[in-house]
Phi, psi and omega in degrees: 000130179224132178056051179266135176210136183202147174246146178235122182295142170308141181060025181262161175250132175226139177251129178253118179227160182159175185289167182293138183089357189269359175110006180301307176301323175299319182293320184290324178294321171296316182293316171293353177063039171289329163208162188263149176295147176286333180219146180078195185207157178243124183251138171236126187044050179060019182242129175299130184292349179286347179258358185263149166289171188279005180299339177299339185294332189300342180260008180242136173240154180229131173236118184279163176286333179239077186305147182242126178253135179275160174296131177143189181279169172305312183302317184291323178293323178287335182259008184307313182275358183215066192296349184259002187301133169286164179298318176291338173284335176283000000 
């Protein structure tokens, strides 16, 4: 990936789609800070994400092309990222 730049408006829903190997997962890995860019920066609300704690991840969702289920019930899988969720919240 080279010279990528985009803006996402607050409270919007964005889908990143494309053929296999075009960089969708790389974009998400960078946004989630699973690794940092070699060049350039990523900003959220004009703040470099390297200076943020990881709470900003709460507002981002990811649906993989190859979903992974953990050992456990469907309910346990659905509440993995929100373990205190009530049945009605699920």
